[in-house]
Structures are given as C-alpha cells and as structure tokens.
N, C-alpha and C positions, 0 to 999 in steps of 0.2 A: 504494500500500500504506500503510495507516494504521499508527500506532504499535503497536497491540495485535497486528496481524498480524506485525510485525517482531519483537516480543518473543516471540511464541509459535511463530514459524517455526523448526522444529528444525534447519534448515540455516543459520540465522544464526550467523555467526562474528564474532570481533573480533580486531583486531591487538593483541598484547601483547608488547613487547620484540622486535619484528620477527618474531614467530611468529603464525600464525593459529590461534586456539583456538576450539573450539566454545563457544557460550554455555550458560547454565544450562538453557534449554529443550532444546537439542540433547543435552546430557549426561543430562538427566532422561529424555528419550525413549529414548535408547540404553540407559540402565540398565533401564527398564521392559521394553524389547524383550529384553534379555539375561535378565532375570528370567523372562519368559514362556517363553523358549526353554529355559532351564536347568532350571526347576522349575515348570512351568505350573500344576499343581494347587495347590501351596502358594501361589504368587503370586495365583492367582484367589481363594483362600479365606483370604487373610491377615487379613481383617477379622474372621473368625470365631474366630481365635486370635491376637489382637493381642499378648498377652504373648510368645508364641513368636516372632512376627515381629520384635518389638522386641529380643528376646534375640539373634536372628540378626544384626540390624543392629548391635547393640552389639559382638558378636563380630567382625563384619567390620571395624568401625571400629578395634577394638583391634589386630588383626593387621596391618591396613593401616598403622597408625601405627608399630607395632614394626618392621615390615619396610620401611618407607618406600616403600610402593607406593600408587598412586592407589586410593581406596576403590572406584571403579567397576570395578576389575579383580578384585574379591573377591566371590565368591558363597558362600553357606552353604546347604547342602541337607541332607536326611536322608541319613545314612550307610547305604548299602545292605548293608554287611557287619557293622556293629557295633550291638548293641542293649544297652540298659541297663535297670535296674529289677530287682526281685526275680525276675521270671520272663522278663526280656528283652522287656517289652512296649513299651519306648520306644526309637525309633531314636536313634542318636547323631547328632552333627553332622559333616558333611564340609565342610571349607573348601577352596575351590579359588581359586587366584590364577592368572589368565591373563596372562602377560607380554605387554604391548601391542606390543613390538617383535618378539618371536619366535613368539608364539602358543603357547608352551610352557605346559603346565598343571602347576602345583605344588600338591600336596594335603597337607592337615594335618587333624588331629583335635585337639580340646581336650585338654590335658594335665590329667588329673584331679587331679594333685598341685599344680597351679599356680594354682588358683582364678581362672580367667579371665585370667591374665596370662602364659600360656605354652601352647605347642602341641607336638604330636608330628608331626614331618615324616614323611610316608609316601614310601617308596622301595622299590626292589627288594631282596629278601632276598639277601645274598651267598651263602647256602647253597643255596637251592632255586630262586631266580629268581622266586619269587612276588612279585607286584606289590602296592604299597600296604600295606606293613607299617610299623609305627611304628619308625623307625630312629634318630631323633635328637631330643632335647629342644631346643626353640627358644623363646627369650624375646626375642632380639634378632637383628638382621641378622647380627651377628658369629657367633652360634651357628649359623645356617644356613650361613654362609660357611665355618665351621670344618669342617662335615661335607662340604660340596661341594668343598672344596679337595683336589684329587687328589694334591697333594704332602704331605698330612697323613697320615702312616703310622699315626696313632692314631685315625683316624676311626671305627673299629669297636670301639674299646676300651671305650666307655661306652654301650652299647646300653641303651635304657630297658627297665624290667621288662616293659612292655606288648609288647615285641618277641616274647617267648615266649608261645605260645598264641594269637597273633593269627590271625583267619580269613583274612588275606591270604596266608598261607603255603600252599604246595602240600601235599597230603595226605601225601606221603612225606618231608616235611622234619622234621628233628629238633626244630624249633621250632613245628611245627603244633599246633593245639589237640588236646588229648587227646580220644579218642573212647571211647565206652562199650564196653569189651572183654568185657562179660558177656553180650552178645547173640550 
C-alpha cells in the first residue's frame, strides 16, 4: 500500500494518548455519509446554494463550540415544523446533536433574539406532551444543564416566548398555535 492509499483509506486510524482515533479521511467520510443519510437532497445540491450550506456549517460550528461537542455530531437541516418569511415561504433550521456515547438526539432551533449566538432547546411540553417545543434558551452548556437538571425546581419558570404558539404542541394544548375560528 503506497502513501496516498494510506492517507485516503477511511479506516486508517492513529494512536493519540493511548487512544485510537480515526484520521481526517475517516472522519470526513463518516461526516459525508451522515450528511447523505440525514438530509440527502440538501447535501446533493449544496453547491447550488452555497451560501445556505455555509450558513448551516457556521451554525453547526457555533453550537458545537458553545456546547463543547464534536462538530461531526451536529447536523443542520430544514425544520419540518417551522417556517419563516412574510408568508412562511422559508423553512427554519433544525439543529440536531447526536450524542456519540448514547445515540440520544438533542434538537435546537436558532434563537431569533440571539443573533446566531444562542438557541432554543426543543423538548416535551409539560402540559400536553407535544414533542419538540422550544422550552429553554441556551447560549452555553450551563444553560442547557440548568434546564436538564431534574433537581432544578425553577426549570419551567423562564419559558421562552416562542414556547407559546409553537407547532410542536398538540392541538388541545393551551399553548398550541391559534387557529382561525371564523371558518
């Protein structure tokens, strides 16, 4: 096997502080495979909307840094539930962090008040059980931990304004989006 085969072999690993770590080629290949599985259409057409692709990459880097998680555990996709623009023509961004140890998926959306430096953590509504509602503002790992701490009796005292009216609530929830009652 010559040098170029070793560099490009996705299975090549190296020893670092007595741990075996995948090399750059392996991590890049795994990231591409994850992107193809998670959002195949966007990944395939990323070159046709490069500004959107780089915006997602910047968003992934920012949250990975703030929450001290590996960048390759973060994916940013179109949000299937939230749309923006004057008539809702643009999908929002859904950020998913997959814990490499537990495979648990944590989801966030950008916090519109934080200008790319904060996120809204999505979790279950305590009232209706609807999933993926904005339940906590997060700018640091401590913010997320404050919400996740089951011993914190005040964790529901500061729900973000976006909690009310979010499409993640069930239809019978007091916090669900208002519907047109005139029809």
